[in-house]
N, C-alpha and C positions, 0 to 999 in steps of 0.2 A: 672819294681821296680819302673822303675818311675812313672808309672803307678798310685802306692799304693801312690807315697810322693804326688802327684797329686791331689788325689782324691776331698779332700775337694776344690780345684778353683775350680769345677765346681757345687758348690752351690753359692759360689763366683762368677762366670764367669756367671750365669742366672739370678744372686741374680742385678748385676750391668746393665745385661737390663732391668729388672723389673725398678729399682731407673732412669733408660734415660729413660721406656716411663711413668714411674709417672712422670719427672719431665717437660714432652712432654704434657698431658693428664692437670697438672695445670698450663702448661701456656697457652694451650688455654681455660682457663677455668676464669681462669684473664683479658685473651683480651678479651672474651665472656661478659665479665662484666655490659653490657650497654645493649648485644643484647637480643632483648625482645625472649621471650618462650626458650628459651638457661638456658639445664640443664644439670650442671654441671655432668665432668666425671674424675672417678675414676679406680681406676687400683687394682685388687685383684691379689696379690703372692704370700703372707706370707701365710695364710689358704690353699690354695691349696698345698706346700711346707710339712707344719705340717702335711697332711692331707698324704704328698707319704712317710713319711718317717714310717716305722714302722719297727717291730725286725726281721718276714720272710718276703724272695720272694723266689716264683718258676722261677723254671728255665725254660723256653723255648724251647724245645728239636725241635720245631716246628713253621715256625712264621702262621702257624691256631691255633695254642695255644691259650687256654686264660689267660694271666696275672694274675696272682696271687698273692695277698701282696703288699710288697710295689716299688713304683713304682721307676725309674731311675728318679735324679733330671734333668736330661736334658730333658723328658720329660713330668715335672710336666709346665704346659699351665701357662699365664701371659692372664689374661684377662682385657677388656679397657672394662668400661660397662656405662653407662648412670645413673646418681643418681636419680630417680625418685620420691623414701622414703624422699629426705626429703622436708622441709617441704616450700612455699614461702612467701614469704612475703610481696612480692612486686606483685602490679597488673597485672604486665605483665606476671607474671609464669615465671621469672630466679628464679633461686634459690643458684644463686655463689652468697658468703661470702667473698668477700676481703679481711676480718680480715684474716677468716679462711682457706682462701686460703693460702695467704704468710707466713702462718704459718708454712702448707701443707709443701711449697713450703722448707722455713728454714728446717724443719724435714728432708726432702727428701734430703736437698743440705747435709750435715751432715752425713748423710746413707753410700748419694755417697760418700763422704770421705775419710771415716771411711775404706768402701770395700777398698776402690783405699789399701789405706796404708795398709792394710792386707795381700792384694795381693805384694803388692810389698815386705812387708816384707817375705812374701814365697819366691819367688823367689831372693832375697836377701840371704836368707839360702841354698837356690841349689845351686848361685851363689859360694856362702865361702868355701861350700862343698869342688865343684871341684876344685877350687884356688887352697885348703889349701890339694886338696886329689892329687896332682903330682901324 
């Protein structure tokens, strides 16, 4: 029964991992803003999460079976990659835009804060049920 209550926290937990990794990538981008040839790093998670959510999920009875349909949230990968598609306006081929990175950092900080508040609220509800259900 507790697993049914905590199902949403798996997504939130994975989202926190992605936000933390994104924060590290943005910090590296900011630190290397003047490094010649540095390519900014990006973190992809939400796209993979949306692809993993499906309405039908096959049940694997053996490890040899091929997974069918939706994937488990904990199996969704968080990928860090270099953004080589961004056009560099500088002669040293560095494609980091400090203003964009600072905006991304602020956005990610707000997202991280909201996720932690949501998880805290979920656990406070469980705590309240335990206290009141003596």
